[in-house]
C-alpha positions in Angstrom: 201.4 102.4 305.4 200.2 105.4 303.4 199.4 104.8 299.7 202.3 106.0 297.4 200.3 106.1 294.1 198.8 109.5 293.0 195.5 110.3 294.6 192.4 109.9 292.6 191.3 113.3 291.2 188.6 113.2 288.5 188.5 117.0 288.3 192.1 117.0 287.1 191.1 115.0 284.0 188.5 117.6 283.0 190.9 120.6 283.3 191.3 120.9 279.5 187.5 120.7 279.1 186.9 123.6 281.4 189.7 125.5 279.6 187.5 125.4 276.4 184.7 127.1 278.3 187.0 129.8 279.8 188.4 130.6 276.3 184.9 130.9 275.1 184.2 133.3 278.0 181.4 131.2 279.4 183.3 130.3 282.6 185.9 132.2 284.6 186.1 135.4 286.6 188.0 138.1 284.7 187.4 141.6 283.4 185.2 142.0 280.3 184.2 138.3 280.4 180.5 139.1 280.1 181.1 141.5 277.2 183.3 139.0 275.4 180.7 136.3 276.1 178.0 138.4 274.4 180.2 139.1 271.4 181.1 135.5 270.9 177.6 134.3 271.4 176.3 136.7 268.7 179.1 136.7 266.1 180.0 133.0 266.4 177.3 130.9 268.0 174.4 132.8 266.3 175.7 134.6 263.2 178.2 132.1 261.9 175.6 129.4 261.0 173.1 132.2 260.1 175.2 133.8 257.4 175.9 130.3 256.0 172.2 129.4 255.9 171.3 132.7 254.2 174.2 132.2 251.7 172.9 128.6 251.0 169.4 129.8 250.3 170.8 132.6 248.1 172.5 130.0 245.8 170.8 129.4 242.5 172.9 126.5 241.4 171.8 123.1 242.7 175.3 121.8 242.5 176.6 124.7 244.8 173.7 124.1 247.2 174.6 120.4 247.7 178.3 121.4 247.8 177.7 123.9 250.7 175.0 122.0 252.5 177.3 119.8 254.7 179.3 122.6 256.2 176.2 124.7 256.7 174.3 121.8 258.4 177.4 121.1 260.5 177.7 124.7 261.7 174.0 124.9 262.5 174.0 121.6 264.5 177.2 122.5 266.3 175.8 125.9 267.5 172.6 124.2 268.5 174.4 121.5 270.5 176.6 124.1 272.1 173.6 126.0 273.3 172.1 122.8 274.7 175.3 122.0 276.6 175.6 125.5 277.9 172.0 125.3 279.1 172.8 122.1 281.0 176.2 123.2 282.3 175.0 123.2 285.9 174.2 119.5 285.5 177.7 118.8 284.3 179.1 120.5 287.4 176.8 118.4 289.5 178.1 115.2 287.9 181.6 116.3 288.5 180.9 117.0 292.2 179.6 113.3 292.4 182.9 112.2 290.8 184.8 114.2 293.5 182.8 112.4 296.2 183.7 109.0 294.7 187.4 110.1 294.4 187.5 110.4 298.2 186.4 106.8 298.6 189.5 105.5 296.7 192.0 105.2 299.5 193.7 101.9 298.8 196.9 101.5 296.9 195.3 99.1 294.5 192.5 101.6 293.6 194.8 104.5 293.1 197.2 102.6 291.0 194.4 101.3 288.7 192.9 104.7 288.3 196.3 106.3 287.4 197.4 103.5 285.0 194.0 103.0 283.3 191.3 105.6 283.7 193.6 108.6 283.7 195.5 107.4 280.6 192.3 106.5 278.7 190.7 109.9 279.4 193.8 111.7 278.2 193.8 109.7 275.0 190.2 110.7 274.5 190.6 114.4 274.8 193.8 114.5 272.9 192.3 112.5 270.0 189.3 114.9 269.8 191.6 117.9 270.0 193.8 116.6 267.2 190.8 115.7 265.0 189.0 119.0 265.3 192.3 121.1 265.3 193.4 119.4 262.0 190.1 120.0 260.4 190.1 123.7 261.3 193.7 124.1 260.2 192.9 122.4 256.8 189.9 124.7 256.3 191.9 127.9 257.0 194.8 126.8 254.8 192.3 126.1 252.0 190.9 129.6 252.2 194.3 131.2 252.3 195.8 129.2 249.5 192.9 129.2 247.1 191.7 132.7 248.2 188.1 131.4 248.0 185.7 132.1 250.9 183.2 129.6 252.2 180.0 130.6 250.4 178.0 132.8 252.8 176.0 136.0 252.9 177.6 139.3 254.1 175.9 142.6 254.5 178.3 144.2 252.0 180.0 143.4 248.7 182.7 140.9 249.6 184.5 141.5 246.2 184.0 145.3 246.3 187.5 145.9 247.7 190.5 144.0 249.0 189.6 145.3 252.5 186.1 143.7 252.3 187.5 140.5 251.1 190.1 140.1 253.8 187.7 141.3 256.4 185.4 138.4 255.4 188.4 136.0 255.4 189.4 137.2 258.9 185.8 136.8 260.2 185.4 133.2 258.8 188.9 132.2 260.2 188.2 133.5 263.7 184.6 132.3 263.8 185.8 128.9 262.5 188.4 128.6 265.2 186.0 129.5 268.0 183.4 127.1 266.4 186.1 124.4 266.7 186.4 125.2 270.4 182.6 124.9 270.7 182.8 121.5 269.0 185.5 120.4 271.5 183.2 121.5 274.4 180.4 119.6 272.8 182.1 116.3 271.9 184.8 115.8 274.5 182.9 115.7 277.7 180.6 112.7 277.1 183.2 110.0 276.3 185.5 111.3 279.1 182.6 111.2 281.6 181.8 107.6 280.6 185.5 106.7 280.9 185.7 108.2 284.5 182.4 106.5 285.4 183.7 103.1 284.2 186.8 103.7 286.3 184.8 104.4 289.4 182.6 101.3 288.8 185.8 99.3 288.7 187.0 100.9 291.9 183.7 100.1 293.6 184.1 96.5 292.5 187.5 96.4 294.2 186.1 97.7 297.4 183.3 95.2 297.4 185.7 92.3 296.7 187.8 93.2 299.8 184.8 93.1 302.2 184.8 90.5 304.9 188.5 89.4 304.5 189.9 91.6 307.2 189.6 89.7 310.5 190.4 92.8 312.5 187.2 94.5 311.5 184.0 93.8 313.4 180.6 92.9 311.8 179.5 96.5 312.5 182.5 97.8 310.5 181.7 95.5 307.6 178.0 96.5 307.7 179.1 100.2 307.6 181.4 99.5 304.6 178.6 97.7 302.8 176.3 100.7 303.4 178.9 103.1 302.1 179.4 101.0 299.0 175.7 100.9 298.3 175.6 104.6 298.6 178.5 104.8 296.1 176.5 102.7 293.7 173.4 104.9 294.0 175.5 107.9 292.9 
């Protein structure tokens, strides 16, 4: 009888993760992607932490320096981590291809049911929790700027208070760059816990396959040896 539980698809669990990269114009195949990628890389990944760092060093009040230091350090580390993840994106794709190979090994009803009820649900809790946490922080920051009408202290190549246009242009830049920086943080911090969750699920599925070996009397010793070899290869992955 064919298994009735949903088939195991690890790539489905990472669909939201790759959506972050497409929104940031790093992945995908659509017009102007490269142009948008260059613009986001300069004005968000590079310039956002840079204008905060310059603004921090321009402060003369020690109290203001310590007040602005956390957000400046957070922005700088976030951009640096995003660059590192982007540099190793090919390795992430390679890991997912290994997950796909392991998906094809989960053919029994028991394995598919376990993956659907445990691994899938746990991974969804992870990415949704990270999304809510970062989304709430970004929303709170933007609301604070709009309500108090006070910008995050930073350096701009013009007089921010010289006109209403300059002021709201600066607000618009920090709002947009803050939102895109949040997406970069999601790309940074959501993959690792999800990958470990999926890996733990496949380790459990491997244990299920090993526990069934030798109990089917219809299988010959040659078939059992082949199964053992396949399971060893799964473990090596």
